C-alpha positions as CSV (number, residue, x, y, z in Angstrom):
1,Q,-0.1,0.1,0.0
2,V,3.0,2.2,-0.6
3,Q,1.9,5.6,-2.1
4,L,3.5,8.8,-3.0
5,M,1.5,11.9,-2.9
6,E,2.9,15.0,-4.7
7,S,2.1,18.7,-4.6
8,G,3.4,22.1,-5.5
9,G,3.9,22.0,-9.3
10,G,2.7,25.0,-11.4
11,L,3.7,27.6,-13.7
12,V,6.4,30.2,-12.7
13,Q,8.3,32.7,-14.6
14,P,12.3,32.4,-15.1
15,G,13.8,33.2,-11.9
16,G,11.0,32.2,-9.7
17,S,10.6,29.7,-7.1
18,L,8.4,26.6,-6.4
19,R,8.3,24.2,-3.7
20,L,7.6,20.4,-4.4
21,S,6.4,18.1,-1.6
22,C,6.0,14.5,-1.5
23,A,4.6,12.2,1.3
24,A,5.1,8.5,1.4
25,S,2.4,6.4,3.1
26,G,2.2,2.8,3.8
27,S,4.6,0.2,5.1
28,I,8.0,1.9,4.6
29,S,11.5,0.9,5.8
30,S,13.4,3.4,7.9
31,I,16.3,3.0,5.7
32,N,15.6,4.4,2.4
33,T,16.2,7.2,-0.2
34,M,13.8,9.7,-1.4
35,G,14.1,12.1,-4.2
36,W,13.0,13.9,-7.2
37,Y,13.3,12.9,-10.9
38,R,12.1,14.8,-13.9
39,Q,11.3,14.1,-17.6
40,A,10.9,16.8,-20.1
41,P,9.0,16.1,-23.5
42,G,11.1,13.9,-25.7
43,K,13.7,13.2,-23.1
44,Q,14.5,10.4,-20.8
45,R,13.9,10.8,-17.0
46,E,16.6,12.0,-15.1
47,L,17.7,12.4,-11.6
48,V,17.3,15.8,-10.0
49,A,18.0,15.1,-6.1
50,T,18.0,12.4,-3.8
51,I,18.2,12.3,0.0
52,A,19.0,9.3,2.0
53,S,17.5,8.6,5.4
54,G,20.7,9.2,6.8
55,G,21.0,12.8,5.4
56,S,23.3,12.4,2.6
57,T,22.2,14.2,-0.5
58,N,22.9,14.1,-4.2
59,Y,22.0,16.6,-6.8
60,A,22.2,16.9,-10.6
61,A,24.8,19.3,-11.7
62,S,22.2,21.4,-13.4
63,V,20.5,21.9,-10.4
64,K,23.0,22.2,-7.8
65,G,23.1,25.5,-5.8
66,R,19.5,26.3,-7.0
67,F,17.6,23.3,-5.5
68,T,17.6,22.1,-2.0
69,I,16.3,18.8,-1.0
70,S,15.2,17.9,2.6
71,R,13.1,15.4,4.4
72,D,11.2,14.5,7.6
73,N,12.2,11.0,8.4
74,A,9.4,10.8,10.9
75,K,6.7,11.7,8.3
76,N,8.3,10.1,5.4
77,T,8.1,13.2,3.5
78,V,10.7,14.8,1.1
79,V,10.6,18.4,0.0
80,L,12.3,20.1,-3.1
81,Q,13.0,23.9,-3.0
82,M,13.5,25.1,-6.4
83,D,15.0,28.7,-6.7
84,S,16.2,30.5,-9.6
85,L,14.1,28.4,-12.1
86,K,15.1,28.3,-15.7
87,P,13.0,27.3,-18.7
88,E,15.1,24.3,-19.1
89,D,13.6,23.1,-15.7
90,T,10.4,22.6,-17.3
91,A,9.3,18.9,-16.8
92,V,7.3,16.5,-15.1
93,Y,8.6,16.0,-11.6
94,F,8.3,12.5,-10.1
95,C,8.8,11.6,-6.4
96,N,10.7,8.5,-5.9
97,L,11.1,6.2,-2.8
98,A,13.7,3.4,-3.1
99,I,14.3,0.8,-0.4
100,R,17.5,-1.3,-0.7
101,V,17.8,-4.8,1.1
102,L,21.1,-6.5,0.4
103,F,21.4,-6.6,-3.4
104,A,17.7,-6.1,-4.1
105,S,16.0,-2.9,-4.4
106,S,12.3,-1.6,-4.6
107,S,11.2,1.7,-6.2
108,Y,8.0,3.5,-5.9
109,W,6.9,6.5,-8.0
110,G,4.5,9.3,-7.5
111,Q,2.2,10.2,-10.5
112,G,4.2,13.1,-11.5
113,T,3.6,16.9,-11.1
114,Q,4.0,19.5,-14.0
115,V,6.5,22.3,-13.5
116,T,6.4,24.9,-16.2
117,V,9.1,27.7,-16.2
118,S,8.0,30.3,-18.8
119,S,7.8,34.0,-19.4
C-alpha cells in the first residue's frame, strides 16, 4: 500500500521559485532514499536530487546551488525547494522512494507533477 502523494507543481516565470512536496504512506522501511526525478518532453527521465534517510544528498549538476532537497524521516516526506528556476527546468517531476535490502531494491513512484517555467 505504499503511495507517494506529490504537490507544489505549477507555472512560474524564469527566476521564480517553487516548492515540491511528497509524502509517502504505507509500510516503509526506515532506511530508504527519497528523491525527485524529472522528465521533459522527448527526453528520458533524469535524476534531480535524492536524500537518504541518513541525510546524505545527491544533486544533478544542472540544479546544484539552485535546488535544495530535505526530508522529515518521521513523516516520510521529502521537499524540493526550487529557486532561480530556468525554462530548461520545465518537466514533469516525479517523487521516488527507493528501498534497498542487500542486493535487491524496490522503487515507488508518484504520479508526477508538472513544473513549467516560462515567461
